[in-house]
N, C-alpha and C positions, 0 to 999 in steps of 0.2 A: 099707715104706711103704704107705699107702693113705688114702682119703677118707672122710669121714662117710657118704658117699653112694656107692653102686656104680652109676655112670652107665651103664656097658654094660647092666646088668640094667633100668636105668629105661627105656633106649632100646627094649629087647628087650620089656619089658612094654608099652610105648605101643604098638609094632608089633602085638603080639598082641591088644590090646584095641580098638584103633582100627577103625573101617570104613574100608574103603578109599576110599571117596567115590563120586561119581556115575560110571555106566558111560559111557565115552566111545569112539567108534570112533577107531582108529589116526590117520586123516587128520585127524581134529577136534583131537586131542590134540596131534599136532605143530603145528598151526596156533595153538593156545592157547599152547603153549610159546613159540613164536616172537614172538606178539604181547605176551606178557608181558616177553620179554627186550627189545623195542623200547620198552615203556612204562617199563622200567628205565633206559634211556638218557635218554628224555625227561623222566622223573621227576626225573633229576639236575639237568638244565637248567632245569626248574620251580623246584626247591628252591633252587638256586644264585639264579636270577633274584629270587625273593621274598625269600629270608633274607637276600641280599647276602653270602653266605657262598660262597667258591669252593673246589672241590675241588683239591688238589694231589698226591693221593696214589692209586695204583691200588687197584682193589678188585674183586673177582670177583662175578658173579651166578649163583646158582645157582636153577634152577627145579626144585622137588622135589615127590615124592609126600609123603603123609603119614609114610611110615616113614622116608624120607630126611630130612624136617623134624625128628621125634624123635632121630634120630641126630645131627643138626648141633647142635641146641639142647643134648643132652646133653654133646656134645663142648666146646661154649661154656662150660657150667657147670663142666665138669671143669677148664678151664683158668682159671677165676676162683677156685676153691678150693683152699685149700692142702692139700697131702699131709702126713700126720702119722703118727708111729710107732705111738702106742698107742691103737687104735680096737678097743672090744669088737667081738668076732668077728661077732656078729649085727647089729650096728647098721648097716653098709653096705647089707646086703641088704634089712633090713626098711624103710629110707629109701629104697633104689633102688625097691623094689616100690611103695610108697606115691607117690613122685613119677612114677614111671611111669604110675601110674593118673591122676595128675594131668595129665600131658603128653598122655594118651590123650584126655582131653575137652577140652584145649586144641588139640590138633591138628585139631580139628573146628570150631573157632572163630577161631584165629589166622591171619591172612592173610598176614603177612610178618614178617620179623625181621632186624636189622641185627646182626652178629656182629663186635665190634671185637676179640675175644680170640682167634678163630681164623680166619684168613685175611689180612685183614678180607674180609667177604664180605656180600653180599645174598641173603637166602633168602627165595624167594617160593613160598607153599604151593599149588601148583596146582588140586590137587583141592577144597580149600576155598575158593578164590577163585571157582572154576567153580561149585560148589554154592550158595554166597551169593550171586553175581550172578544166578544162575537164580531162586533163590526171591525174591530182591527185584525181580526183572525190571528190571535196570539195563542201560544201554548198556555193552556190554563196553569199548570203548576208552577210554570216560570213566572207568569204575571202575577199570581196570587202572592209569591214569596217576595217580588218586586215590590208590590204595595205594602206587603206586612213589614218588610225591612224599613221603609220609609217611616211609617207610622210608629213602630218600635223604636225607631231611633230618637223620635220625639218623646218616647217614654222614658229614655235614658237622660235626654237632656233635662228634663223637669225635674228626675231625681237627684241629678247631679249639681242642679242650680236651682234649689227651692226658693231662692230668693226672686227667680223671674216672675212665677205667679203672683208674689206679693207686689212686685214693682207694677206689674199690669193691672192689679186691682187697686193700687195706690194712685196711678195716673187716672184710671176711669173713675175713681170715687172723687178725684179732684175736678174731673171734667163735668161730671154729672150730680156734683154735690148740689146742697138744696138751692133751688131757683126760685125767684118771686113768681109770682101768679101772673103778674102783668109782664108782657113781653119777654117770658122765659125763654123761648127759642132764640131769640136775639142776643139775650144775654148769655146763653150757651155759645152762641157762634162768636161772640166777643171773648168770652173765656178761652176758647180753643186758640184762637190767635194769639192770646197772650201767654199761651203753654207752648210755645215754640220748641223750646228745648226738650220737654217732656214728650211731646208729640213725636220729635225727632228720634228720641231715645226708644220710644214704643216701635217705631218703624224699623230702627237698627235691629230691635230685638226679633222682630217678627222675620225680617229679612235673614238674619244669621240661621236662627232655627230652620227655617224653610230650606235655605241654601246647604245647611250642613246635612240634613236629612236626604237631600237631593244627591249630594255627593256621596254619601255613604251607600244609598241604595244602588247607585251606578257603578259602585267598586265592588259589588257581589260576582265573584268569580263562578260559583256554582250555578249561576243561571246561564243555560247555555245558549238561549235565545235572546240575551239582553241588548245586543246591538239592534235586532229587529224590533225589540219592545221600544227602545229610546228612540229610535227613526220613526215608528209609526205613531207613538204617542206624541212625540215633539211636532209631527206634522198636523196632528189634530188640533193644535193651538195652543196658546198660553194658558196656564193653569195655575190658579192659586188656592190655598187651602181655606176653608170655610172661615177659620178664625181671622185670617188676613183679610177677607173679602167683607165680613159683617163688622169689623173694627174700622175699615176703610170706610163702609157706609155710615157709621155711627159717628166716626170722628171726621168725616170729610176728608180723609187723606187721600193723597196722589195715588192712584191704584198702580201706577208704574213703579212707586217706589217700594210696593209690596209683593212684586213678583219675585218668583223663585231665583232667576237668574242673577240678580245683583248680589244676593247672599251666596249664591253658589260660586260666583266668581271670587269672592273674598275667600271663602273657604278653601277652594282648590288651590289658590295661590299660597295660602298659609300651610295647608297640608303638604304640598309639594316643597317648601322650604323647610318646615321642622317636623313633618310628620304628624300624626292624629295626637299623639301624646302631647306635643308641643301646643297643637291647637286648643287641646281641653281645658288648658287654664282659663279660657273665656268664661267657663261654667263657675269657676271658683269663687268669684265676686263681680259685684256690680261694677268695680273701678276697673277692671280688666277687660270688659266687654268693649267691643270697638265703637267708637263715636259715629254719627251718621257721616262725618268727613272721612273718617278712616276705614269706613265699609267700601268707598270707593277707591281708597288708596291703602290697601293693606301693607304695604311697605311702611307706612307710618305708624301703623299699630305694631308691626314688628319691631320697630326702632324704639318704640315707647316700653315694650313689654320684654325686651332682652334685657 
């Protein structure tokens, strides 16, 4: 039994290709790790206060280097994707090398990740956080809290909507279910084209999760320099989560559909209309989650759910 992607190879390739990050003396590195751990706890408190969702389950916090981040993300995806008996011999290695190259780029850009499939655990990419904080000349405490609030919001989402990881795994299992030896990649492409509604649902899920986390992190009032952080971070360019990016790569999804802004616009509209408590009904069931069409027309979701 194996997978379409050799995730161990992907992690190793990413580790080889990625720069280690900024050079930091041991004393400063230990301080940064401790500050990030503190920010993780404070970020959960802020996420709970703003989102009106409370955490009831334990979660691990891992402050990692870039190689550790790539390994953990690979483990996450290995847990998401189904194993199958008949995968052409060269496919996992080719896919692993390709996605390892993608991870090597993402590892220099992605700051954190919440992993509901292994753990659950919060990953904070210390070298990249440190590098970007320095490049943007941001207040360290404020920046760490801003990042942690975003990732801890994902923790709350998955706790209150345990059906979401199951839907994600189900869609991926259908997409990557047993393939024939001959023409398997063509078969996968045809299968994905036939799964238009499922892929649309996955796109909506990712967009709302990322948009919700963005709205919550930007509503933190205790971050004194939040306007500066937002302005400089947005000027840095578009950013997508590693989950959104790799799913887009695996499934051939339109990258624009997975960007934070689409979901953030939906969430902000709904929160402004009915508050976070009203918005939180999206997590209660699959049926109450917005469709791909409703994502671009939040007033239609409001009309359906009121």
